[in-house]
N, CA, C, O and the ligand as a Tripos MOL2 file, in Angstrom:
@<TRIPOS>MOLECULE
protein
  245   243    62     0     0
PROTEIN
NO_CHARGES

@<TRIPOS>ATOM
      1 N         133.5690  101.4730  112.5830 N.3       1 MET1
      2 CA        132.4710  102.4110  112.8980 C.3       1 MET1
      3 C         131.5980  101.8340  114.0090 C.2       1 MET1
      4 O         131.1560  100.6860  113.9530 O.2       1 MET1
      5 N         131.3710  102.6550  115.0020 N.am      2 THR2
      6 CA        130.5020  102.2360  116.0920 C.3       2 THR2
      7 C         129.0930  102.7550  115.8840 C.2       2 THR2
      8 O         128.8870  103.8100  115.2840 O.2       2 THR2
      9 N         128.1530  102.0220  116.3730 N.am      3 LYS3
     10 CA        126.7690  102.4750  116.3050 C.3       3 LYS3
     11 C         126.4350  103.2310  117.5910 C.2       3 LYS3
     12 O         127.2070  103.2120  118.5500 O.2       3 LYS3
     13 N         125.2960  103.8840  117.6010 N.am      4 GLY4
     14 CA        124.8470  104.5630  118.8190 C.3       4 GLY4
     15 C         125.2660  106.0090  118.9020 C.2       4 GLY4
     16 O         125.5890  106.6230  117.8860 O.2       4 GLY4
     17 N         125.2650  106.5470  120.0730 N.am      5 THR5
     18 CA        125.4630  107.9700  120.3180 C.3       5 THR5
     19 C         126.7830  108.5350  119.7510 C.2       5 THR5
     20 O         126.7290  109.6280  119.1870 O.2       5 THR5
     21 N         127.9420  107.9010  119.8490 N.am      6 PRO6
     22 CA        129.1670  108.4960  119.3120 C.3       6 PRO6
     23 C         129.1350  108.7460  117.8070 C.2       6 PRO6
     24 O         129.7010  109.7350  117.3410 O.2       6 PRO6
     25 N         128.4910  107.8770  117.0420 N.am      7 SER7
     26 CA        128.4360  108.0320  115.5930 C.3       7 SER7
     27 C         127.3840  109.0320  115.1300 C.2       7 SER7
     28 O         127.3590  109.4020  113.9560 O.2       7 SER7
     29 N         126.5240  109.4710  116.0290 N.am      8 MET8
     30 CA        125.4720  110.4210  115.6730 C.3       8 MET8
     31 C         126.0520  111.7970  115.3360 C.2       8 MET8
     32 O         125.4150  112.5890  114.6420 O.2       8 MET8
     33 N         127.2540  112.0770  115.8260 N.am      9 GLY9
     34 CA        127.9080  113.3490  115.5270 C.3       9 GLY9
     35 C         128.3190  113.4820  114.0790 C.2       9 GLY9
     36 O         128.6130  114.5930  113.6370 O.2       9 GLY9
     37 N         128.3540  112.3910  113.3100 N.am     10 LEU10
     38 CA        128.7460  112.3930  111.9050 C.3      10 LEU10
     39 C         127.5900  112.7240  110.9750 C.2      10 LEU10
     40 O         127.7940  113.0180  109.7970 O.2      10 LEU10
     41 N         126.3900  112.6760  111.5020 N.am     11 LYS11
     42 CA        125.2000  112.8680  110.6650 C.3      11 LYS11
     43 C         124.9000  114.3500  110.4600 C.2      11 LYS11
     44 O         123.9990  114.9160  111.0800 O.2      11 LYS11
     45 N         125.6790  114.9580  109.5720 N.am     12 HIS12
     46 CA        125.4930  116.3810  109.3170 C.3      12 HIS12
     47 C         125.0370  116.6780  107.8920 C.2      12 HIS12
     48 O         124.6330  117.8010  107.5890 O.2      12 HIS12
     49 N         125.0990  115.6740  107.0140 N.am     13 HIS13
     50 CA        124.7230  115.9210  105.6220 C.3      13 HIS13
     51 C         123.2030  116.0460  105.4740 C.2      13 HIS13
     52 O         122.4360  115.3280  106.1150 O.2      13 HIS13
     53 N         122.7990  116.9690  104.6180 N.am     14 VAL14
     54 CA        121.3780  117.2050  104.3760 C.3      14 VAL14
     55 C         120.9400  116.3620  103.1940 C.2      14 VAL14
     56 O         121.4720  116.5160  102.0940 O.2      14 VAL14
     57 N         119.9930  115.4870  103.4010 N.am     15 LEU15
     58 CA        119.4930  114.6430  102.3180 C.3      15 LEU15
     59 C         118.1360  115.1470  101.8410 C.2      15 LEU15
     60 O         117.9050  115.2670  100.6380 O.2      15 LEU15
     61 N         117.2400  115.4410  102.7760 N.am     16 HIS16
     62 CA        115.9170  115.9270  102.4200 C.3      16 HIS16
     63 C         115.6710  117.3120  103.0120 C.2      16 HIS16
     64 O         115.9760  117.5740  104.1760 O.2      16 HIS16
     65 N         115.1160  118.1800  102.1900 N.am     17 ILE17
     66 CA        114.6640  119.4780  102.6840 C.3      17 ILE17
     67 C         113.1450  119.5360  102.5440 C.2      17 ILE17
     68 O         112.5500  118.6450  101.9380 O.2      17 ILE17
     69 N         112.5150  120.5620  103.0890 N.am     18 ARG18
     70 CA        111.0600  120.6680  103.0550 C.3      18 ARG18
     71 C         110.5840  120.8910  101.6240 C.2      18 ARG18
     72 O         111.0900  121.7550  100.9090 O.2      18 ARG18
     73 N         109.6030  120.0950  101.2290 N.am     19 CYS19
     74 CA        109.0720  120.1720   99.8720 C.3      19 CYS19
     75 C         108.1400  121.3580   99.7290 C.2      19 CYS19
     76 O         107.3480  121.6680  100.6190 O.2      19 CYS19
     77 N         108.2570  122.0150   98.5760 N.am     20 ARG20
     78 CA        107.4540  123.1960   98.2900 C.3      20 ARG20
     79 C         105.9870  122.8300   98.0370 C.2      20 ARG20
     80 O         105.0910  123.6350   98.2920 O.2      20 ARG20
     81 N         105.7490  121.6220   97.5390 N.am     21 ARG21
     82 CA        104.3940  121.2350   97.1610 C.3      21 ARG21
     83 C         103.6270  120.5370   98.2850 C.2      21 ARG21
     84 O         102.4730  120.8790   98.5410 O.2      21 ARG21
     85 N         104.2480  119.5620   98.9620 N.am     22 CYS22
     86 CA        103.5020  118.8100   99.9700 C.3      22 CYS22
     87 C         103.8440  119.2210  101.3970 C.2      22 CYS22
     88 O         103.1350  118.8450  102.3310 O.2      22 CYS22
     89 N         104.9120  119.9830  101.5800 N.am     23 GLY23
     90 CA        105.2550  120.4850  102.8990 C.3      23 GLY23
     91 C         106.0220  119.5130  103.7660 C.2      23 GLY23
     92 O         106.4390  119.8580  104.8720 O.2      23 GLY23
     93 N         106.2100  118.2990  103.2740 N.am     24 ARG24
     94 CA        106.9590  117.3100  104.0390 C.3      24 ARG24
     95 C         108.4490  117.4670  103.7770 C.2      24 ARG24
     96 O         108.8560  117.9280  102.7100 O.2      24 ARG24
     97 N         109.2520  117.0850  104.7470 N.am     25 THR25
     98 CA        110.7040  117.1430  104.5680 C.3      25 THR25
     99 C         111.1420  115.9010  103.8020 C.2      25 THR25
    100 O         111.7690  114.9950  104.3500 O.2      25 THR25
    101 N         110.7930  115.8890  102.5140 N.am     26 SER26
    102 CA        111.0450  114.7270  101.6750 C.3      26 SER26
    103 C         111.6620  115.1050  100.3320 C.2      26 SER26
    104 O         111.8120  114.2480   99.4610 O.2      26 SER26
    105 N         112.0240  116.3800  100.1540 N.am     27 TYR27
    106 CA        112.5930  116.8320   98.8970 C.3      27 TYR27
    107 C         114.0880  116.5370   98.8740 C.2      27 TYR27
    108 O         114.8440  117.0430   99.7040 O.2      27 TYR27
    109 N         114.5060  115.7140   97.9160 N.am     28 ARG28
    110 CA        115.9020  115.3220   97.8100 C.3      28 ARG28
    111 C         116.7250  116.4700   97.2470 C.2      28 ARG28
    112 O         116.4230  116.9930   96.1740 O.2      28 ARG28
    113 N         117.7700  116.8610   97.9770 N.am     29 VAL29
    114 CA        118.5960  117.9960   97.5740 C.3      29 VAL29
    115 C         119.4370  117.6450   96.3460 C.2      29 VAL29
    116 O         119.5750  118.4670   95.4410 O.2      29 VAL29
    117 N         119.9950  116.4440   96.3050 N.am     30 ASP30
    118 CA        120.8870  116.0710   95.2010 C.3      30 ASP30
    119 C         120.1420  115.6570   93.9350 C.2      30 ASP30
    120 O         120.6030  115.9460   92.8300 O.2      30 ASP30
    121 N         119.0040  114.9910   94.0740 N.am     31 LYS31
    122 CA        118.2570  114.5220   92.9220 C.3      31 LYS31
    123 C         117.1450  115.4690   92.4640 C.2      31 LYS31
    124 O         116.5660  115.2950   91.3920 O.2      31 LYS31
    125 N         116.8600  116.4730   93.2940 N.am     32 HIS32
    126 CA        115.8620  117.5050   92.9960 C.3      32 HIS32
    127 C         114.4660  116.9580   92.7120 C.2      32 HIS32
    128 O         113.8210  117.3560   91.7420 O.2      32 HIS32
    129 N         114.0150  116.0600   93.5500 N.am     33 TYR33
    130 CA        112.6240  115.6440   93.5050 C.3      33 TYR33
    131 C         112.1740  115.2260   94.8920 C.2      33 TYR33
    132 O         112.9870  114.8800   95.7490 O.2      33 TYR33
    133 N         110.8580  115.2660   95.0990 N.am     34 CYS34
    134 CA        110.3040  114.9060   96.3960 C.3      34 CYS34
    135 C         109.9460  113.4280   96.4090 C.2      34 CYS34
    136 O         109.2980  112.9300   95.4890 O.2      34 CYS34
    137 N         110.3690  112.7330   97.4500 N.am     35 SER35
    138 CA        110.0890  111.3030   97.5680 C.3      35 SER35
    139 C         108.6730  111.0360   98.0650 C.2      35 SER35
    140 O         108.1780  109.9130   97.9660 O.2      35 SER35
    141 N         108.0140  112.0790   98.6050 N.am     36 ALA36
    142 CA        106.6650  111.8960   99.1390 C.3      36 ALA36
    143 C         105.6000  112.1590   98.0810 C.2      36 ALA36
    144 O         104.6590  111.3780   97.9450 O.2      36 ALA36
    145 N         105.7410  113.2730   97.3150 N.am     37 CYS37
    146 CA        104.6940  113.6280   96.3550 C.3      37 CYS37
    147 C         105.1850  113.5990   94.9140 C.2      37 CYS37
    148 O         104.3790  113.7180   93.9910 O.2      37 CYS37
    149 N         106.4800  113.4430   94.7030 N.am     38 GLY38
    150 CA        107.0190  113.3670   93.3540 C.3      38 GLY38
    151 C         107.2800  114.7220   92.7220 C.2      38 GLY38
    152 O         107.4040  114.8240   91.5020 O.2      38 GLY38
    153 N         107.3650  115.7530   93.5340 N.am     39 TYR39
    154 CA        107.6090  117.1010   93.0240 C.3      39 TYR39
    155 C         109.0120  117.1750   92.4070 C.2      39 TYR39
    156 O         109.9910  116.7540   93.0240 O.2      39 TYR39
    157 N         109.0960  117.7100   91.1960 N.am     40 GLY40
    158 CA        110.3660  117.7750   90.4870 C.3      40 GLY40
    159 C         110.5200  116.6250   89.5090 C.2      40 GLY40
    160 O         111.3640  116.6770   88.6150 O.2      40 GLY40
    161 N         109.7080  115.5820   89.6730 N.am     41 LYS41
    162 CA        109.7740  114.4060   88.8160 C.3      41 LYS41
    163 C         108.5150  114.3240   87.9530 C.2      41 LYS41
    164 O         108.5790  114.0120   86.7630 O.2      41 LYS41
    165 N         107.3630  114.6110   88.5800 N.am     42 THR42
    166 CA        106.0950  114.5460   87.8750 C.3      42 THR42
    167 C         105.2540  115.7730   88.1920 C.2      42 THR42
    168 O         105.3580  116.3350   89.2820 O.2      42 THR42
    169 N         104.4330  116.1840   87.2570 N.am     43 SER43
    170 CA        103.5740  117.3420   87.4670 C.3      43 SER43
    171 C         102.3540  116.9870   88.2990 C.2      43 SER43
    172 O         101.7310  117.8430   88.9280 O.2      43 SER43
    173 N         102.0230  115.6770   88.2850 N.am     44 LYS44
    174 CA        100.8980  115.2210   89.1040 C.3      44 LYS44
    175 C         101.3900  114.8370   90.4880 C.2      44 LYS44
    176 O         102.5760  114.5690   90.6820 O.2      44 LYS44
    177 N         100.4850  114.8120   91.4390 N.am     45 LEU45
    178 CA        100.8240  114.4490   92.8160 C.3      45 LEU45
    179 C         100.9790  112.9260   92.9150 C.2      45 LEU45
    180 O         100.0610  112.1770   92.5790 O.2      45 LEU45
    181 N         102.1250  112.4900   93.3680 N.am     46 LYS46
    182 CA        102.3650  111.0580   93.5500 C.3      46 LYS46
    183 C         101.5270  110.5630   94.7270 C.2      46 LYS46
    184 O         101.7060  111.0070   95.8610 O.2      46 LYS46
    185 N         100.6150  109.6400   94.4410 N.am     47 LYS47
    186 CA         99.6830  109.1880   95.4710 C.3      47 LYS47
    187 C          99.3970  107.7050   95.3070 C.2      47 LYS47
    188 O          99.2480  107.2180   94.1860 O.2      47 LYS47
    189 N          99.3220  106.9940   96.4100 N.am     48 TYR48
    190 CA         99.0050  105.5750   96.3720 C.3      48 TYR48
    191 C          97.8400  105.2900   97.3110 C.2      48 TYR48
    192 O          97.6590  105.9720   98.3190 O.2      48 TYR48
    193 N          97.0570  104.2800   96.9690 N.am     49 SER49
    194 CA         95.8990  103.9340   97.7860 C.3      49 SER49
    195 C          96.2940  103.3390   99.1240 C.2      49 SER49
    196 O          95.5490  103.4050  100.1010 O.2      49 SER49
    197 N          97.5150  102.7430   99.1430 N.am     50 TRP50
    198 CA         97.9690  102.0810  100.3650 C.3      50 TRP50
    199 C          98.7160  103.0120  101.3050 C.2      50 TRP50
    200 O          99.1150  102.6020  102.3960 O.2      50 TRP50
    201 N          98.9110  104.2610  100.8960 N.am     51 GLN51
    202 CA         99.6900  105.1480  101.7630 C.3      51 GLN51
    203 C          98.8700  105.6130  102.9620 C.2      51 GLN51
    204 O          97.6770  105.8960  102.8520 O.2      51 GLN51
    205 N          99.5370  105.6820  104.0980 N.am     52 THR52
    206 CA         98.8520  105.9700  105.3540 C.3      52 THR52
    207 C          98.7290  107.4640  105.6160 C.2      52 THR52
    208 O          97.7230  107.9320  106.1510 O.2      52 THR52
    209 N          99.7790  108.2180  105.2280 N.am     53 HIS53
    210 CA         99.7510  109.6640  105.4560 C.3      53 HIS53
    211 C          99.2650  110.3660  104.2000 C.2      53 HIS53
    212 O          99.7630  110.1040  103.1050 O.2      53 HIS53
    213 N          98.3040  111.2480  104.3540 N.am     54 THR54
    214 CA         97.7990  112.0040  103.2200 C.3      54 THR54
    215 C          98.6610  113.2310  102.9970 C.2      54 THR54
    216 O          99.1400  113.8570  103.9430 O.2      54 THR54
    217 N          98.8490  113.5630  101.7280 N.am     55 LEU55
    218 CA         99.6560  114.7190  101.3810 C.3      55 LEU55
    219 C          98.7750  115.9580  101.2820 C.2      55 LEU55
    220 O          97.7050  115.9320  100.6740 O.2      55 LEU55
    221 N          99.2360  117.0200  101.8770 N.am     56 GLN56
    222 CA         98.4980  118.2660  101.8200 C.3      56 GLN56
    223 C          99.2290  119.2470  100.9270 C.2      56 GLN56
    224 O         100.4210  119.4980  101.1060 O.2      56 GLN56
    225 N          98.5210  119.7920   99.9810 N.am     57 ARG57
    226 CA         99.1160  120.7650   99.0770 C.3      57 ARG57
    227 C          99.1340  122.1470   99.7210 C.2      57 ARG57
    228 O          98.2210  122.5200  100.4570 O.2      57 ARG57
    229 N         100.1800  122.8860   99.4330 N.am     58 ASN58
    230 CA        100.3650  124.2680   99.8980 C.3      58 ASN58
    231 C         100.2260  124.4060  101.4130 C.2      58 ASN58
    232 O          99.5770  125.3190  101.9230 O.2      58 ASN58
    233 N         100.8530  123.4780  102.1000 N.am     59 ARG59
    234 CA        100.8620  123.5470  103.5450 C.3      59 ARG59
    235 C         101.9940  124.4850  103.9810 C.2      59 ARG59
    236 O         103.1520  124.2830  103.6130 O.2      59 ARG59
    237 N         101.6570  125.4890  104.7500 N.am     60 ARG60
    238 CA        102.6940  126.4330  105.1810 C.3      60 ARG60
    239 C         102.8950  126.3130  106.6840 C.2      60 ARG60
    240 O         101.9440  126.3100  107.4660 O.2      60 ARG60
    241 N         104.1770  126.2140  107.0660 N.am     61 PHE61
    242 CA        104.5110  126.2580  108.4810 C.3      61 PHE61
    243 C         105.9530  126.6700  108.6920 C.2      61 PHE61
    244 O         106.4090  126.7600  109.8320 O.2      61 PHE61
    245 ZN        106.5250  116.8100   98.1710 Zn       62 ZN62
@<TRIPOS>BOND
     1     1     2 1
     2     2     3 1
     3     3     4 2
     4     3     5 am
     5     5     6 1
     6     6     7 1
     7     7     8 2
     8     7     9 am
     9     9    10 1
    10    10    11 1
    11    11    12 2
    12    11    13 am
    13    13    14 1
    14    14    15 1
    15    15    16 2
    16    15    17 am
    17    17    18 1
    18    18    19 1
    19    19    20 2
    20    19    21 am
    21    21    22 1
    22    22    23 1
    23    23    24 2
    24    23    25 am
    25    25    26 1
    26    26    27 1
    27    27    28 2
    28    27    29 am
    29    29    30 1
    30    30    31 1
    31    31    32 2
    32    31    33 am
    33    33    34 1
    34    34    35 1
    35    35    36 2
    36    35    37 am
    37    37    38 1
    38    38    39 1
    39    39    40 2
    40    39    41 am
    41    41    42 1
    42    42    43 1
    43    43    44 2
    44    43    45 am
    45    45    46 1
    46    46    47 1
    47    47    48 2
    48    47    49 am
    49    49    50 1
    50    50    51 1
    51    51    52 2
    52    51    53 am
    53    53    54 1
    54    54    55 1
    55    55    56 2
    56    55    57 am
    57    57    58 1
    58    58    59 1
    59    59    60 2
    60    59    61 am
    61    61    62 1
    62    62    63 1
    63    63    64 2
    64    63    65 am
    65    65    66 1
    66    66    67 1
    67    67    68 2
    68    67    69 am
    69    69    70 1
    70    70    71 1
    71    71    72 2
    72    71    73 am
    73    73    74 1
    74    74    75 1
    75    75    76 2
    76    75    77 am
    77    77    78 1
    78    78    79 1
    79    79    80 2
    80    79    81 am
    81    81    82 1
    82    82    83 1
    83    83    84 2
    84    83    85 am
    85    85    86 1
    86    86    87 1
    87    87    88 2
    88    87    89 am
    89    89    90 1
    90    90    91 1
    91    91    92 2
    92    91    93 am
    93    93    94 1
    94    94    95 1
    95    95    96 2
    96    95    97 am
    97    97    98 1
    98    98    99 1
    99    99   100 2
   100    99   101 am
   101   101   102 1
   102   102   103 1
   103   103   104 2
   104   103   105 am
   105   105   106 1
   106   106   107 1
   107   107   108 2
   108   107   109 am
   109   109   110 1
   110   110   111 1
   111   111   112 2
   112   111   113 am
   113   113   114 1
   114   114   115 1
   115   115   116 2
   116   115   117 am
   117   117   118 1
   118   118   119 1
   119   119   120 2
   120   119   121 am
   121   121   122 1
   122   122   123 1
   123   123   124 2
   124   123   125 am
   125   125   126 1
   126   126   127 1
   127   127   128 2
   128   127   129 am
   129   129   130 1
   130   130   131 1
   131   131   132 2
   132   131   133 am
   133   133   134 1
   134   134   135 1
   135   135   136 2
   136   135   137 am
   137   137   138 1
   138   138   139 1
   139   139   140 2
   140   139   141 am
   141   141   142 1
   142   142   143 1
   143   143   144 2
   144   143   145 am
   145   145   146 1
   146   146   147 1
   147   147   148 2
   148   147   149 am
   149   149   150 1
   150   150   151 1
   151   151   152 2
   152   151   153 am
   153   153   154 1
   154   154   155 1
   155   155   156 2
   156   155   157 am
   157   157   158 1
   158   158   159 1
   159   159   160 2
   160   159   161 am
   161   161   162 1
   162   162   163 1
   163   163   164 2
   164   163   165 am
   165   165   166 1
   166   166   167 1
   167   167   168 2
   168   167   169 am
   169   169   170 1
   170   170   171 1
   171   171   172 2
   172   171   173 am
   173   173   174 1
   174   174   175 1
   175   175   176 2
   176   175   177 am
   177   177   178 1
   178   178   179 1
   179   179   180 2
   180   179   181 am
   181   181   182 1
   182   182   183 1
   183   183   184 2
   184   183   185 am
   185   185   186 1
   186   186   187 1
   187   187   188 2
   188   187   189 am
   189   189   190 1
   190   190   191 1
   191   191   192 2
   192   191   193 am
   193   193   194 1
   194   194   195 1
   195   195   196 2
   196   195   197 am
   197   197   198 1
   198   198   199 1
   199   199   200 2
   200   199   201 am
   201   201   202 1
   202   202   203 1
   203   203   204 2
   204   203   205 am
   205   205   206 1
   206   206   207 1
   207   207   208 2
   208   207   209 am
   209   209   210 1
   210   210   211 1
   211   211   212 2
   212   211   213 am
   213   213   214 1
   214   214   215 1
   215   215   216 2
   216   215   217 am
   217   217   218 1
   218   218   219 1
   219   219   220 2
   220   219   221 am
   221   221   222 1
   222   222   223 1
   223   223   224 2
   224   223   225 am
   225   225   226 1
   226   226   227 1
   227   227   228 2
   228   227   229 am
   229   229   230 1
   230   230   231 1
   231   231   232 2
   232   231   233 am
   233   233   234 1
   234   234   235 1
   235   235   236 2
   236   235   237 am
   237   237   238 1
   238   238   239 1
   239   239   240 2
   240   239   241 am
   241   241   242 1
   242   242   243 1
   243   243   244 2
@<TRIPOS>SUBSTRUCTURE
     1 MET1         2 RESIDUE 1 A MET
     2 THR2         6 RESIDUE 1 A THR
     3 LYS3        10 RESIDUE 1 A LYS
     4 GLY4        14 RESIDUE 1 A GLY
     5 THR5        18 RESIDUE 1 A THR
     6 PRO6        22 RESIDUE 1 A PRO
     7 SER7        26 RESIDUE 1 A SER
     8 MET8        30 RESIDUE 1 A MET
     9 GLY9        34 RESIDUE 1 A GLY
    10 LEU10       38 RESIDUE 1 A LEU
    11 LYS11       42 RESIDUE 1 A LYS
    12 HIS12       46 RESIDUE 1 A HIS
    13 HIS13       50 RESIDUE 1 A HIS
    14 VAL14       54 RESIDUE 1 A VAL
    15 LEU15       58 RESIDUE 1 A LEU
    16 HIS16       62 RESIDUE 1 A HIS
    17 ILE17       66 RESIDUE 1 A ILE
    18 ARG18       70 RESIDUE 1 A ARG
    19 CYS19       74 RESIDUE 1 A CYS
    20 ARG20       78 RESIDUE 1 A ARG
    21 ARG21       82 RESIDUE 1 A ARG
    22 CYS22       86 RESIDUE 1 A CYS
    23 GLY23       90 RESIDUE 1 A GLY
    24 ARG24       94 RESIDUE 1 A ARG
    25 THR25       98 RESIDUE 1 A THR
    26 SER26      102 RESIDUE 1 A SER
    27 TYR27      106 RESIDUE 1 A TYR
    28 ARG28      110 RESIDUE 1 A ARG
    29 VAL29      114 RESIDUE 1 A VAL
    30 ASP30      118 RESIDUE 1 A ASP
    31 LYS31      122 RESIDUE 1 A LYS
    32 HIS32      126 RESIDUE 1 A HIS
    33 TYR33      130 RESIDUE 1 A TYR
    34 CYS34      134 RESIDUE 1 A CYS
    35 SER35      138 RESIDUE 1 A SER
    36 ALA36      142 RESIDUE 1 A ALA
    37 CYS37      146 RESIDUE 1 A CYS
    38 GLY38      150 RESIDUE 1 A GLY
    39 TYR39      154 RESIDUE 1 A TYR
    40 GLY40      158 RESIDUE 1 A GLY
    41 LYS41      162 RESIDUE 1 A LYS
    42 THR42      166 RESIDUE 1 A THR
    43 SER43      170 RESIDUE 1 A SER
    44 LYS44      174 RESIDUE 1 A LYS
    45 LEU45      178 RESIDUE 1 A LEU
    46 LYS46      182 RESIDUE 1 A LYS
    47 LYS47      186 RESIDUE 1 A LYS
    48 TYR48      190 RESIDUE 1 A TYR
    49 SER49      194 RESIDUE 1 A SER
    50 TRP50      198 RESIDUE 1 A TRP
    51 GLN51      202 RESIDUE 1 A GLN
    52 THR52      206 RESIDUE 1 A THR
    53 HIS53      210 RESIDUE 1 A HIS
    54 THR54      214 RESIDUE 1 A THR
    55 LEU55      218 RESIDUE 1 A LEU
    56 GLN56      222 RESIDUE 1 A GLN
    57 ARG57      226 RESIDUE 1 A ARG
    58 ASN58      230 RESIDUE 1 A ASN
    59 ARG59      234 RESIDUE 1 A ARG
    60 ARG60      238 RESIDUE 1 A ARG
    61 PHE61      242 RESIDUE 1 A PHE
    62 ZN62       245 GROUP 0 **** ****
């Protein structure tokens, strides 16, 4: 396997889709939970004090 531009054509699998709760493209299709806010895993919003990006609820775009 080569790295760089020729191998980029193989990257067609979808791992994350847009999350319904936080709006980030962090919702795991196979595991059915969001890696950013924990949607599908916990009813509360997954949040850490050290995180740099704030999660916005019900963000539509
Ligand atoms: Zn989320």
